[in-house]
N, C-alpha and C positions, 0 to 999 in steps of 0.2 A: 135408383133401384137396381140398375145393372151392377154398379160398383159394390153395393151392399151384398148382392147375391154372390158375386165373385169372391169378395173378401171372406165371407163366412163359409163358403161351400166348395171352393175349388181345390183346397188342400186340407189334409187331415190336421187335427189338433196334435201338437207335439207332446206325446205322452210316452211312457215306457213301451207301449205297444208299437208306436211308430218306430222306435229304435230296434225293437226285436224283429219286426217284419223287414225293416230295411237291411239289417245284417243278414237275415235269411235269404233275401233276394240277391245280395252280393255273392253269397256262397253258392246259391243255385246257378247264378249267371256264370261263375267261374267253372263249375263242374260241367255245365251244359256246353260252354264254349270249348273247353279242353277236349271233351268227348267229340264234338262235331268237327273241329278243325283237324283232328288226328284221324278221323274216319272218312273224310271226304276232302275234295279240293278246297283249301282254305278260302280262296277268292270267291268261289261259288257259295260257300257257306256264309260268308260275310254279306254277299248280295241278298241272299234269302233272309238273313238276319236283319239287314237294313229294311227290306220290304215289310217284314213283320213289325219292326219298330215304327215305321211310318204309319202303318195302319193303326197300331195301338195309340200312338200319339195323336193322330187325327181324331180318334174317338174321344180321347181325353179333352182335346181342345173344343170339340163340338158340344159337349155337355155344358149345362149352365150352373151346375152345382157339384159338390164333392160326392162322388159315388165310389164306395170303397173298392169294388172289384175293377172298375175302370181305371181308377188312379193307380192301383197297385199292378194292374196289367201293364200299364205304361212303364212303371218303374222296373218291372221284371224284364221287359223287352229292352229297356235302356241298359240293364245289367248284362243281358246276353249280348247285345250288339256292341256295347262299349267294350266289353271284354274281348269279343272277337276282333274288333278293330285294333286293339293293342296287341293281341296275340299274333295276328297276321303280320304286323310290322316286323316282328322278330322271326317268325317261322318262315314266311315267304320272302321277305325283303331283307332279312338278317340285320335289322336295326338293333343296335345294342340296347340293353335294358336301361342303362344310364342315360343314353341319348333320348330314348322315348319318354322316360320319366321327366327329364328336363324339358322336352318339347311340350308334353301335355301340361306341365306346370306353367309354362309360359302361356299356352292357350287358355288355361283356366284364369290366370292373372289378367289376361286381356279381356276375357268375358266379364270378370268382376268389374274391371275398370270401365268398360263400355256400359255395363248395366248401371253402375252408380252414376256415371256421367250423364246418362240419359234420364234416370228416374230418381236420383238422389237418395236411394235406399236399396238395400239388398235383402230386406226382410221378406220372408215368404208370406207373412201376414199382410203384406201390402200388395199382393198380386191381384190387382183389380182391373187390369186391362190385358188384352191379347198380347201386346208387346212385352209386358212384364212376364207373362206366362211363358212366352217364347224364350226370353232370357233365362228364366228359371230352368226350363228343360234342357236348354243348351248347356247350362252350367252343370246340371245333374249328369249329363252325358260326359262332360269333360272330367268330372270327379271320378266316374267309373273307369275311364280310360287311364287317368293318372294313377288311381289306386291299384289297378291291375299291373301296370308297369312297375310301380314302387314295390308291390308285394313280391313280384318275380325278382326284382333287383336284390331285395334282402335275402330271399330264399336261395337264389342261385349264385349271384355274383358276390354277395357278402358271406355266403356259405353258412347262413344261419339255419337253413332247413325250414320246412313248412311249420312245424309245431312251434319252434322258437320264434319264428316270424310272427305267428299268431299271438304268442305271449307278448312280444314286443309291442305290437299294435294295440293289444288289450291294455297295456300300460299307458300307451300314448293317448288313447281315447279318454282315459281318466283325467288327463290334464285339463281340457276345457270344462269338464264337469266340476272339478274341484275349483278351478279358477273362477268360474261363473258363480258358484255357490258361496265361496268364502272370500274371494278377492275382487269381486266386482267386475269381472270380465264382461265386455259388451255382449249382449245376448245374441246379436247377429253374428259376431265373430266366433263366439263359442259354438253356435249352431253349425256354421259351415266348417269349422275346424273338425268337429266331431263327425260331420257328414262325410268329409273327405276320408277320414280314417276308417269309417265303417267298411269301405271297399277292400283295402288290403287285409283288414281284420277277418272279414267273412271269407275272403278268397283263400287266405293262408290256411284256415282250418278246413275248408272244403278240399283243398289240395292234399292236406295231411290225411284226411279220411279216404281220399280216392286213389292216391298213387301207390305203387308197389312198395313192399317192405325194403327193397333195395334203395329206394329213394327216401326212406325214413317215414313212410306212410303206413296206414292201416290196411291198405290193399282191399278196400271195399269195392273199388271200381268206380270210375267217374259216372257211368250211367246210373249205377245204383244210388250214388250220392245225389245226382241231379233229380231223379224221380222221387227219392225220399224227401228231399227238401221241397220239391214242388207240392207234394202232398201236405206237408206241414204248412206251407204258405197258404194253400187253398183253405185249409182248416182255420188258420188265423184270420184270414180276410173274411171268410164266411161268418166267423164269430163277430168281427167288427161290424160287418154289414147288418147283422141281426141286432146287436146291442147298441150300435151307434155310439160307442164309447169314445170314438175319435172325431165326433162331429162337434164343431165349435158353436155351441149355443143353439137355441131354437130359432132357426132361420125363418120359418113360416110365421112365427109370432112377430119377429122383428119386421118382416115385410108387411104384415098386416098393420102394425102400428105406424109404419112409415107412410102408409096411404091414407091414414085418417086425417 
């Protein structure tokens, strides 16, 4: 009964809403992190970000079913803290974007390898134990850090700028969608491919909206972008909580049948 409950309720169903909210969280995390680390001591900001991340993740791990606001709160805090961690490496410790991108890519590859070696699956639909859920959230955090570094690498070091970087990643994210639909790409590979790319996609457009005209942006201000995206995320998650469009099946009915 525990496994059934975890399988059906700990993560949302992968629909268009999932990808919309996911991209919004990446953009919001980028804007929030950029504003915070430039307005206060980056190390102190990261410590507070980590504390908030731990609280949100603990809440997600404690519940026995998927609850929209709790799940997406955890994702938002991963977005904020993961972005901060990547940004601080460059701002405070002067780690080159290419180096941090490669390092986070290695971390992500190791997590995937350990997860698969331990569980023989990387599917989010198979998260039926605490260990698998911990692997899942560690992987999610690594994807945010990697995506942050990769987005900054293309925008700054490859001189594409934020808008062009956004267009680049918008094109890249179409690859797994097309490959899965028309060429039989493995579902799990397609999911994680797209999941990783959502980070630099959302972050690039968030930067474009927030940075000054001198940097090729719209100059809306990072704080304005962060608050605006937060409002949109809250509205989307509230809608999902009310409609339950992203809940996989009738869990209560399944549990009832399983006890007969």
